[in-house]
C-alpha positions in Angstrom: 112.9 79.5 122.2 110.5 82.4 122.6 109.5 82.2 119.0 109.0 78.4 119.1 106.7 78.6 122.1 104.7 81.5 120.7 104.2 79.7 117.3 103.0 76.6 119.1 100.5 78.6 121.1 99.3 80.3 117.9 98.4 76.8 116.6 96.2 76.0 119.7 94.6 79.4 120.3 91.5 78.6 118.3 90.8 75.5 120.5 91.2 77.3 123.8 87.9 78.3 125.3 89.3 80.5 128.1 90.9 83.9 127.5 92.8 83.4 130.8 94.2 80.1 129.7 95.4 81.6 126.5 97.1 84.5 128.3 98.7 82.2 130.9 100.0 79.9 128.2 101.5 82.8 126.3 103.2 84.2 129.4 104.9 80.9 129.8 107.0 81.6 126.8 107.8 85.2 127.7 109.5 86.8 130.6 108.1 90.3 130.2 105.5 92.0 132.4 102.7 92.6 129.9 101.1 91.2 126.8 98.5 92.6 124.4 95.1 91.1 123.7 93.1 92.2 120.7 89.4 91.3 120.6 87.9 91.7 117.2 84.3 91.2 118.2 84.3 94.3 120.5 87.0 96.4 118.7 89.3 96.5 121.8 92.9 96.1 122.7 93.7 95.3 126.3 97.0 95.2 128.2 97.3 92.3 130.6 99.9 91.7 133.3 101.1 88.3 134.6 98.4 88.2 137.2 95.6 88.4 134.5 94.9 92.0 135.5 93.8 94.5 132.9 96.2 97.4 133.0 94.3 99.5 130.4 92.2 99.1 127.3 91.6 100.9 124.1 89.3 101.1 121.1 90.6 100.0 117.8 89.8 99.7 114.1 91.0 96.8 111.9 90.7 95.2 108.5 87.7 96.4 106.5 86.9 93.1 104.9 83.3 92.5 106.1 83.9 88.7 106.5 86.2 89.4 109.4 88.1 86.2 108.8 91.8 85.8 109.5 94.3 87.3 107.0 95.2 84.8 104.3 96.9 86.8 101.5 98.2 90.2 100.5 95.4 92.6 99.6 92.6 90.7 101.4 92.0 93.6 103.8 91.9 91.2 106.7 93.6 91.2 110.1 95.4 88.1 111.2 94.4 85.9 114.2 96.8 84.1 116.4 99.7 84.8 118.7 102.3 87.2 117.4 105.1 89.3 118.8 106.4 92.8 118.4 109.5 92.8 116.1 110.0 96.5 115.4 109.2 99.7 117.3 109.1 103.0 115.3 108.4 106.3 116.9 108.0 109.9 116.0 109.4 110.9 119.4 112.6 108.9 119.1 115.9 110.6 118.5 115.8 112.4 115.1 119.0 110.6 114.0 117.6 107.2 114.9 116.2 104.7 112.4 113.1 104.4 114.5 112.4 108.1 113.8 113.6 108.3 110.2 111.7 105.2 109.0 108.4 106.3 110.5 108.8 109.9 109.3 109.3 108.4 105.7 106.3 106.1 106.0 104.2 109.0 107.2 105.1 111.1 104.2 103.5 108.6 101.8 100.2 110.0 100.4 97.5 107.4 100.2 94.9 107.9 97.5 91.2 106.9 97.4 91.6 105.6 93.8 94.0 103.0 95.1 91.6 101.9 97.8 92.9 104.1 100.7 90.2 106.5 101.8 88.7 108.1 104.8 86.2 106.0 106.7 82.9 105.9 105.0 84.1 108.4 102.3 85.4 106.3 99.3 86.1 109.5 97.3 88.3 111.2 99.9 92.0 110.4 100.0 93.4 108.9 103.2 96.3 111.3 102.7 99.6 111.3 104.6 100.5 110.7 108.3 98.5 107.5 108.1 100.6 105.6 110.7 100.6 108.3 113.4 103.2 108.7 116.1 104.0 105.0 116.7 104.2 101.8 114.6 104.6 98.4 116.3 105.3 95.8 113.7 104.1 92.2 114.2 105.8 89.0 113.0 103.1 88.2 110.5 103.3 85.9 108.8 104.3 83.3 111.4 104.5 79.6 111.0 100.7 79.0 111.5 100.0 81.7 108.8 102.3 80.1 106.4 100.8 76.7 106.8 97.3 78.2 106.1 98.6 79.9 103.0 100.3 76.8 101.8 97.1 74.8 102.2 95.0 77.4 100.4 97.5 77.5 97.6 97.5 73.7 97.3 93.7 73.6 97.3 93.5 76.4 94.8 91.5 78.6 97.1 93.5 81.8 96.5 92.1 84.3 93.9 93.9 85.4 90.8 94.7 89.2 91.0 96.0 90.7 87.8 96.5 87.1 86.5 98.7 86.3 89.5 98.3 84.4 92.7 98.8 86.9 95.6 101.6 86.5 98.1 100.9 85.9 101.8 101.5 89.5 102.6 103.5 91.3 105.4 103.7 94.6 107.2 101.0 94.0 109.8 101.3 96.4 112.7 99.5 98.2 115.5 99.8 101.9 114.7 98.2 105.4 115.0 96.0 107.0 112.4 95.0 110.1 110.6 91.3 109.3 110.5 89.8 109.2 114.0 86.3 108.3 112.8 87.7 104.9 111.6 88.4 103.7 115.2 85.7 101.2 116.4 85.1 100.1 112.8 86.3 97.8 110.1 88.4 100.4 108.4 92.1 99.4 107.7 93.9 97.4 105.1 94.7 94.8 107.8 96.6 96.6 110.5 95.2 97.5 113.9 94.6 101.2 114.2 94.4 103.2 117.5 93.9 106.9 118.5 97.2 108.6 118.4 97.1 109.5 122.2 96.4 105.9 122.9 99.2 104.4 120.8 101.6 106.7 122.6 100.4 105.5 125.9 100.5 101.9 124.8 104.2 102.2 124.1 104.7 102.2 127.9 103.8 98.5 127.9 105.6 97.5 124.6 109.0 96.1 124.1 110.6 93.9 121.4 109.1 90.4 121.7 105.9 91.6 123.5 103.2 89.0 122.7 100.2 90.2 120.8 97.1 87.8 120.9 94.5 88.6 118.2 91.3 86.8 118.7 87.7 87.0 117.5 86.4 86.9 121.1 
């Protein structure tokens, strides 16, 4: 039921003019205390409670594609737009025997190279390196139903590019996470995920649980 309502809201979010209206509609399908609102235009992430009060706000970085359009396919370096939910919580402060710790530790051991398109902000010849996800990783349910409809339409209309002679997939793995490149915050800087300062992402965890809604909007 929660998923159905959130997906419905995702379809109407573009037509809503009021941020307060979007937030109220989203809370109707969710019993938790808080939700997350990401505003692309001012590079901020805000935590709202059920009374439309801002509990806290943070600076972010997101997809480095300069067109700033919603994510459509794997490798487009865009951040999606719509209403999503948290479906996985990984933490470097979790029990060392837990999957939440082991999985994020393994992810942070991956070394990202500039030659593959993963570089320090503004320095295309400097490897991004390891520990790219920082102390927390909150996975979103991208692609949702709305994303799949957009991808299907683009596929039918032949609007997707060919990459290595193949049509790219819709992609996955979008999350809110920490970083190893603090200069990237406040800029178009990621492959599509939402980046935060490491201290901030730890603090944000106090407001996050499985199913927490995340609204991503241009304004």
